[in-house]
Legacy VTK file of the C-alpha trace (Angstrom):
# vtk DataFile Version 3.0
C-alpha trace
ASCII
DATASET POLYDATA
POINTS 522 float
-8.241 11.053 -29.434
-12.219 10.347 -29.587
-13.313 8.209 -25.620
-15.996 6.618 -25.432
-18.228 7.639 -22.364
-19.008 4.820 -19.645
-22.832 4.365 -19.167
-22.181 3.454 -15.893
-25.518 1.749 -13.142
-24.542 3.769 -9.846
-23.359 0.156 -8.333
-20.793 -0.375 -11.508
-19.760 3.475 -10.988
-18.554 2.409 -7.199
-17.579 -0.625 -7.854
-14.982 1.251 -10.638
-14.690 4.081 -8.161
-12.959 1.473 -5.368
-10.887 -1.000 -7.816
-9.221 2.434 -8.995
-8.357 3.713 -5.247
-7.636 0.241 -4.026
-4.848 0.433 -7.261
-4.006 3.886 -6.029
-2.775 2.662 -2.844
-1.423 -0.598 -4.379
1.779 2.181 -5.874
1.839 4.307 -2.780
1.946 1.212 -0.376
4.601 -0.268 -2.432
7.229 3.237 -0.781
5.470 2.396 2.426
5.910 -1.080 3.026
9.608 -1.328 1.657
10.995 1.048 3.684
10.105 -0.740 6.867
11.096 -4.856 5.508
14.471 -3.264 3.948
16.801 -4.731 7.124
15.138 -8.238 6.782
15.350 -8.038 2.610
19.050 -7.293 2.842
19.745 -9.641 5.771
17.646 -12.761 3.989
19.486 -11.799 0.546
22.915 -11.509 2.121
23.537 -7.202 1.198
24.716 -4.269 3.323
22.835 -2.433 5.334
23.550 0.450 3.254
22.618 -1.280 0.510
19.389 -1.838 1.552
17.798 1.991 0.119
18.831 0.835 -3.176
15.617 -1.326 -3.366
13.670 2.314 -3.089
15.404 4.152 -4.745
15.802 1.637 -8.179
12.068 1.552 -8.078
12.073 5.766 -7.854
14.182 5.836 -11.144
12.032 3.587 -13.055
9.046 6.117 -11.534
11.748 8.893 -13.310
12.098 7.062 -16.460
7.704 6.188 -17.495
6.874 9.561 -16.639
8.642 11.260 -19.524
7.389 8.474 -21.809
3.325 8.585 -20.281
2.159 11.927 -22.591
2.974 9.362 -26.195
1.243 5.967 -24.542
-1.404 7.436 -22.902
-2.213 9.030 -26.681
-1.382 5.402 -27.534
-3.348 3.476 -25.738
-5.703 5.556 -24.241
-5.967 6.553 -20.365
-8.514 3.525 -19.456
-6.226 0.856 -21.361
-3.018 2.313 -20.158
-4.291 1.572 -16.856
-5.612 -1.452 -16.872
-2.478 -2.198 -18.882
-0.209 -1.533 -16.276
-2.033 -2.465 -13.254
-2.257 -6.295 -15.021
1.658 -5.880 -15.842
2.458 -4.941 -12.236
2.081 -8.523 -10.915
3.377 -10.161 -12.844
7.079 -8.603 -12.422
6.401 -8.064 -8.177
5.774 -11.679 -8.210
9.961 -11.631 -9.235
10.905 -9.496 -6.448
9.097 -11.826 -3.770
10.332 -15.041 -4.827
13.846 -14.330 -5.839
16.769 -15.010 -4.013
19.475 -12.995 -5.747
19.588 -8.948 -4.353
20.809 -8.385 -8.239
17.837 -9.202 -9.896
15.630 -7.854 -6.925
16.929 -4.704 -7.759
16.108 -5.417 -11.337
13.011 -6.167 -11.396
12.247 -3.232 -8.953
13.226 -0.594 -11.293
10.832 -2.499 -14.009
8.388 -2.635 -11.862
8.563 1.174 -10.986
8.373 1.625 -14.849
5.203 -0.603 -15.514
3.645 1.797 -12.056
4.505 4.838 -13.897
1.511 6.097 -14.749
-0.672 4.242 -12.115
-1.301 7.573 -10.008
-1.407 10.592 -12.383
-3.971 8.137 -14.581
-6.272 6.885 -11.474
-7.016 10.375 -10.988
-7.644 11.193 -14.728
-10.095 8.422 -15.011
-12.309 9.396 -11.276
-12.866 12.988 -13.022
-14.095 12.017 -16.294
-16.137 8.938 -14.443
-17.806 12.067 -12.296
-19.014 15.200 -13.089
-17.690 18.483 -12.508
-19.656 19.661 -9.319
-18.031 16.577 -7.809
-14.306 16.463 -8.665
-13.731 18.148 -5.431
-15.018 15.715 -3.631
-14.161 12.780 -5.605
-10.414 14.608 -5.080
-10.615 14.658 -1.893
-11.576 11.181 -1.780
-8.507 10.145 -3.599
-6.107 12.204 -1.753
-7.493 10.789 1.674
-6.456 6.929 0.220
-3.280 8.149 -0.975
-2.712 9.827 2.286
-3.845 6.721 4.634
-1.060 4.680 2.648
2.015 5.906 5.491
-0.391 4.957 8.083
-1.428 1.476 6.932
1.835 1.156 4.918
4.203 0.487 7.657
2.335 -1.305 9.645
1.474 -4.052 7.059
4.983 -4.771 6.219
6.167 -4.456 9.128
3.672 -7.556 10.347
4.111 -9.720 7.563
7.912 -9.425 7.956
7.628 -9.678 11.660
5.553 -13.309 11.486
5.840 -14.789 8.364
8.460 -12.877 5.568
9.134 -10.124 4.004
8.198 -11.859 0.543
4.822 -11.666 1.421
4.496 -8.175 1.322
5.569 -8.447 -1.898
3.357 -11.180 -3.227
-0.157 -9.585 -1.730
0.260 -7.337 -4.578
-0.068 -9.508 -6.948
-4.370 -10.473 -6.366
-5.120 -7.115 -5.858
-3.476 -5.434 -8.673
-5.053 -8.720 -11.029
-8.399 -8.364 -9.257
-7.779 -4.391 -9.880
-7.192 -4.443 -13.488
-9.798 -7.118 -14.251
-12.663 -5.219 -12.996
-11.714 -2.183 -14.842
-11.558 -3.974 -18.461
-14.710 -5.761 -18.152
-17.103 -2.607 -16.525
-15.047 -0.375 -18.294
-14.931 0.568 -21.876
-11.962 0.678 -23.332
-10.515 3.543 -26.386
-10.778 2.228 -30.026
-8.151 4.824 -31.838
-5.418 5.527 -31.301
-2.800 8.578 -31.319
0.549 8.680 -32.733
2.051 11.610 -30.901
6.085 13.138 -31.701
8.724 11.504 -29.214
11.796 13.239 -28.549
13.697 9.940 -28.619
17.263 11.707 -28.990
16.300 13.944 -25.678
14.574 10.369 -23.818
18.389 8.579 -24.412
19.915 11.908 -22.789
17.639 11.910 -20.615
18.149 7.830 -19.091
21.779 8.237 -19.243
21.806 10.987 -16.982
19.712 9.734 -14.226
21.288 6.332 -14.041
24.489 7.965 -14.378
23.536 10.305 -11.186
21.843 7.465 -9.792
25.065 4.935 -9.732
27.404 8.053 -8.396
24.958 8.989 -5.181
24.555 5.181 -4.504
28.167 3.950 -5.016
30.046 6.957 -3.789
30.314 5.954 -0.705
31.391 2.461 -1.563
33.715 3.615 -4.247
35.303 6.424 -2.447
33.541 8.965 -4.847
36.683 10.912 -6.564
39.485 8.718 -6.261
36.956 6.006 -8.220
38.349 6.456 -12.023
34.524 4.947 -12.419
33.355 7.777 -10.368
34.986 9.991 -12.369
34.152 8.675 -15.486
30.308 8.263 -14.589
30.362 12.435 -13.639
31.745 13.521 -16.973
29.001 11.061 -19.329
26.372 12.749 -16.863
28.046 16.382 -17.695
27.993 15.762 -21.337
24.811 14.176 -21.290
23.527 17.469 -19.066
24.718 19.746 -21.631
23.509 17.722 -25.099
20.060 17.702 -23.347
19.668 20.809 -22.498
20.996 22.637 -25.596
18.526 19.826 -27.495
15.539 20.790 -25.692
16.012 24.119 -26.450
15.876 23.541 -29.865
13.852 20.536 -29.807
10.207 20.882 -31.454
8.590 18.341 -28.692
11.238 18.242 -26.026
10.805 16.090 -22.996
11.388 17.955 -20.746
10.383 21.811 -21.540
12.507 24.239 -19.629
10.692 27.424 -21.465
7.960 26.616 -18.425
10.885 28.111 -15.818
9.907 31.261 -17.501
7.111 31.335 -14.879
7.698 32.255 -11.287
5.616 30.233 -9.421
6.248 26.973 -11.759
10.289 27.253 -10.522
9.134 27.983 -7.323
7.097 24.511 -7.120
10.405 22.938 -8.655
12.521 24.359 -5.844
10.510 23.423 -3.363
9.972 19.633 -4.439
14.131 19.495 -5.237
14.492 20.850 -1.552
11.103 19.215 -0.075
10.424 16.000 -1.275
14.113 14.812 -0.854
14.195 15.397 2.646
10.468 14.408 3.488
11.182 10.643 1.175
14.709 9.983 2.945
13.352 10.177 6.255
10.780 7.431 5.889
13.547 5.802 4.106
16.443 6.054 6.895
14.523 5.887 10.263
13.102 2.620 9.621
16.541 1.207 8.835
17.488 3.386 12.340
15.080 1.685 14.679
15.469 -1.772 12.905
18.969 -2.131 12.678
20.257 -0.029 16.149
17.544 0.397 18.020
16.721 -3.306 17.871
12.865 -2.583 16.885
11.559 -5.098 14.769
9.659 -4.523 11.329
5.944 -4.662 13.152
7.361 -1.925 16.271
9.210 0.062 13.826
6.155 0.304 11.680
4.106 1.687 14.705
6.583 4.022 15.688
6.614 5.550 11.659
2.624 5.083 10.999
1.132 7.630 12.629
2.313 10.652 10.388
-0.771 9.040 8.092
-3.232 10.351 10.584
-3.609 13.596 10.606
-3.622 13.728 6.483
-5.754 11.028 5.781
-8.549 13.409 9.118
-8.039 16.489 6.901
-7.629 15.320 3.313
-11.055 15.155 2.805
-11.796 18.972 3.901
-8.533 20.369 1.584
-11.153 21.949 -0.497
-11.997 24.105 2.466
-8.684 24.834 3.132
-7.895 26.480 0.125
-11.291 28.855 0.179
-9.406 30.391 2.933
-5.949 30.425 2.076
-3.983 30.174 -0.970
-1.256 27.748 -2.063
1.660 29.642 -0.717
0.274 30.217 2.968
-0.140 26.286 3.236
2.397 25.714 2.072
4.929 28.106 4.140
3.153 26.510 6.591
4.175 22.748 5.945
7.706 24.517 5.817
7.691 25.067 9.387
6.078 22.413 10.528
8.392 20.590 8.818
11.599 22.555 10.049
10.538 22.862 13.753
9.953 18.553 14.075
13.363 18.363 12.205
14.399 20.207 14.961
12.711 18.557 17.719
14.518 15.252 16.400
17.946 16.569 16.181
17.589 16.392 20.220
16.679 12.613 19.652
19.110 10.084 22.079
20.150 6.440 21.900
17.301 5.222 25.070
14.589 7.304 23.473
11.357 5.966 23.704
8.419 4.679 21.001
6.261 7.459 22.631
8.307 10.312 21.180
9.371 9.029 18.101
5.783 8.598 17.015
4.607 11.460 18.241
6.988 13.177 15.969
6.030 11.438 13.089
1.859 12.453 14.064
3.012 16.166 14.354
5.230 15.707 10.964
1.689 14.646 9.055
0.474 17.577 10.250
2.835 18.977 7.960
2.262 16.800 5.045
-1.304 17.397 4.565
-0.721 20.426 3.767
2.424 19.685 1.537
1.327 17.571 -1.418
-1.815 19.317 -2.590
-1.078 22.694 -2.312
2.511 22.462 -4.166
1.047 20.796 -7.250
-1.387 23.425 -7.346
0.902 25.870 -7.083
2.880 24.422 -10.314
-0.015 24.686 -12.353
-0.795 28.801 -11.140
0.322 30.316 -14.400
1.023 27.289 -16.691
-2.070 27.360 -19.645
-4.473 24.616 -20.429
-2.378 23.586 -23.984
1.300 23.497 -21.326
-0.701 21.425 -18.481
0.865 17.933 -19.553
4.220 19.088 -20.529
4.520 21.195 -16.717
3.070 18.065 -15.082
5.552 15.355 -16.567
8.377 17.856 -15.403
6.802 18.312 -11.706
6.580 14.359 -11.249
9.782 13.774 -12.958
11.115 16.555 -11.141
9.613 14.246 -7.399
10.397 11.100 -8.170
14.133 11.775 -9.008
14.470 14.177 -5.697
13.113 11.513 -3.622
15.783 9.044 -5.238
18.672 11.360 -4.610
17.890 12.617 -1.586
17.406 9.041 -0.180
20.495 8.020 -1.286
22.386 11.873 -0.836
21.307 11.987 2.855
22.266 8.168 3.102
25.485 8.793 2.365
25.639 11.446 5.471
24.619 9.042 7.553
27.469 6.932 6.719
29.976 9.171 6.266
29.026 11.012 9.651
28.444 7.642 11.388
32.176 6.807 10.922
33.066 10.528 12.009
31.504 10.115 15.076
32.352 6.629 15.626
36.486 7.661 15.454
35.586 10.922 17.383
34.268 8.638 20.285
36.569 6.046 20.135
39.883 8.007 20.764
38.736 8.817 24.377
38.416 4.666 25.087
41.791 4.678 26.521
43.642 3.597 29.620
44.247 6.673 30.851
40.857 7.676 31.325
38.773 6.126 34.333
35.157 5.436 32.315
36.502 3.190 30.192
37.958 0.878 32.669
34.398 1.164 35.212
32.650 1.055 32.228
34.608 -2.654 31.587
34.150 -3.740 35.122
30.441 -2.857 34.859
29.083 -4.883 31.660
31.693 -7.939 34.165
28.723 -7.747 35.955
25.635 -7.945 34.072
23.400 -10.486 34.939
23.472 -12.967 32.097
25.842 -11.186 29.350
25.935 -12.224 25.773
29.117 -10.376 24.941
32.037 -9.676 26.174
33.016 -6.797 28.335
35.201 -4.952 25.513
32.508 -6.273 22.543
29.988 -4.254 24.764
32.045 -1.600 24.899
32.572 -1.181 20.788
28.723 -1.758 20.288
27.920 1.088 22.895
29.775 3.136 20.781
28.318 2.558 17.558
25.389 3.321 18.918
26.370 6.318 19.642
28.236 7.483 16.903
24.884 6.201 14.836
22.906 8.668 16.556
24.728 11.296 16.382
24.980 11.349 12.677
21.300 10.607 12.229
21.049 14.001 14.100
23.412 16.018 12.275
21.299 14.227 8.831
17.946 16.038 10.496
20.078 19.017 10.774
20.783 19.440 7.060
17.228 18.302 6.022
16.050 21.041 8.919
17.607 23.846 6.969
16.380 22.206 3.583
13.175 23.018 5.250
14.159 26.224 6.204
15.499 27.476 2.740
12.350 26.197 1.125
10.187 28.714 3.601
12.588 30.860 2.381
12.310 30.390 -1.044
8.270 31.599 -0.561
8.920 34.594 1.156
11.387 35.715 -1.429
9.342 34.938 -4.002
6.460 36.920 -2.107
8.885 39.748 -1.544
10.213 39.489 -4.892
6.364 39.874 -6.786
5.642 43.111 -4.576
9.091 44.446 -5.716
8.205 43.852 -9.833
4.385 45.116 -9.452
5.184 48.311 -8.119
8.798 48.591 -10.346
5.670 48.720 -13.095
3.135 51.172 -10.897
4.847 53.114 -8.875
3.751 52.590 -5.992
4.928 52.187 -2.372
6.503 48.072 -2.244
4.940 48.022 1.625
1.621 49.032 0.951
0.811 48.149 -1.929
-2.134 45.254 -1.351
-1.035 42.200 -3.968
-2.742 41.274 -6.564
-2.063 37.516 -5.920
-2.078 36.761 -1.965
0.622 35.680 -0.283
LINES 1 523
522 0 1 2 3 4 5 6 7 8 9 10 11 12 13 14 15 16 17 18 19 20 21 22 23 24 25 26 27 28 29 30 31 32 33 34 35 36 37 38 39 40 41 42 43 44 45 46 47 48 49 50 51 52 53 54 55 56 57 58 59 60 61 62 63 64 65 66 67 68 69 70 71 72 73 74 75 76 77 78 79 80 81 82 83 84 85 86 87 88 89 90 91 92 93 94 95 96 97 98 99 100 101 102 103 104 105 106 107 108 109 110 111 112 113 114 115 116 117 118 119 120 121 122 123 124 125 126 127 128 129 130 131 132 133 134 135 136 137 138 139 140 141 142 143 144 145 146 147 148 149 150 151 152 153 154 155 156 157 158 159 160 161 162 163 164 165 166 167 168 169 170 171 172 173 174 175 176 177 178 179 180 181 182 183 184 185 186 187 188 189 190 191 192 193 194 195 196 197 198 199 200 201 202 203 204 205 206 207 208 209 210 211 212 213 214 215 216 217 218 219 220 221 222 223 224 225 226 227 228 229 230 231 232 233 234 235 236 237 238 239 240 241 242 243 244 245 246 247 248 249 250 251 252 253 254 255 256 257 258 259 260 261 262 263 264 265 266 267 268 269 270 271 272 273 274 275 276 277 278 279 280 281 282 283 284 285 286 287 288 289 290 291 292 293 294 295 296 297 298 299 300 301 302 303 304 305 306 307 308 309 310 311 312 313 314 315 316 317 318 319 320 321 322 323 324 325 326 327 328 329 330 331 332 333 334 335 336 337 338 339 340 341 342 343 344 345 346 347 348 349 350 351 352 353 354 355 356 357 358 359 360 361 362 363 364 365 366 367 368 369 370 371 372 373 374 375 376 377 378 379 380 381 382 383 384 385 386 387 388 389 390 391 392 393 394 395 396 397 398 399 400 401 402 403 404 405 406 407 408 409 410 411 412 413 414 415 416 417 418 419 420 421 422 423 424 425 426 427 428 429 430 431 432 433 434 435 436 437 438 439 440 441 442 443 444 445 446 447 448 449 450 451 452 453 454 455 456 457 458 459 460 461 462 463 464 465 466 467 468 469 470 471 472 473 474 475 476 477 478 479 480 481 482 483 484 485 486 487 488 489 490 491 492 493 494 495 496 497 498 499 500 501 502 503 504 505 506 507 508 509 510 511 512 513 514 515 516 517 518 519 520 521
């Protein structure tokens, strides 16, 4: 497909670059803003606390639907036209999310919003690379990465401010003028593609993939409410998922243009990147959602204060992103990822020592150090996924990788939220066993509660609230313990890959694997 070459003045190039960077920021802000305002949304629309995560997971599932379609749409519309169309349609979907009074309608349009906005992030980088000469690509990528990584720092503060001072609805409504302005600027300044190319599209494979995604997301989101395998509906959805999965694997094996090319998993570095993204992105994304819910629902934080607690996670990545190219010249992507996994695991272990009266400073400090790991996470992971991929297979590899990434984020959030809920019930039952008339501390607590000045609840209600808060924090520590082991397994996978690679080359060359200098650095 031939594309018109844009001849832009310096001013036009700066304006277009700013519009593209703002569009990228708009997409990533949606995640970080949504996580902070969840308790306000569910409270206003009459949903349960655990249902708040659906607002994030439905958006992620929508992204997962859009990614396999992107290669077909990219050839049919062209990069610039598809990017502009996504930006112009995005605000109209967002306005429904901001104005609706129905939680079910909000979830449906969040799913549509995810589908529409799916192409925005990868296309933004593609267009920037087309606009600038190759010698500037490293700087362009650094600036683009800095813009995206600033979202975890800005989003919680912006969303928390609007939800606390005004209303959570403004967090969705502010997307409208930004999206329209960026889309109109690009439509006017850039030359849109004229030719269209229709490439083969695996419709049956896409239907199977969609069926699998919907079934597994429903199972993970609603299984806790439906009592898992005791529910006929859960068993039915599980059977549909397994049947669709089996058909999808067989169909993809013999399809000429499969939606997900499983033959790419024969490349060791690509397989390693998929394992890492499933283990780590699910864990990282779950913490982004769970921590604000914990702070606002059980710790008494408002949305703005919760935003301040989570904002430090973006500080170090924002400062380091422009210099990522220099780190890549010094260290391999696997070394950077291993360092990232170690930081993630260490912070997760530190978080398992949180307690019910922990102060804001220690929460912010944990998020700040977590950002150090995140700074060396996403870019090295994407680089690792493409190390052994040919140019002709790059599009298929990117689609596979990003589909796994967004799916892992949605499923990880649902999985760890379920663990948090169930472990909360377990700890609540365990702690309640000690609240008996025979326990002297029970009477002491009730007597002390009567003497609290300006007490607004009865002593038994105060005891019940204390038990609930203790159970919730113990369950949260269990979640971070499980997350810590996910990061440890991810770090071990990198070491095993390195060891496997050395043994494999030793078996071919007949040299000592310990003294053999690797052809590819760890």
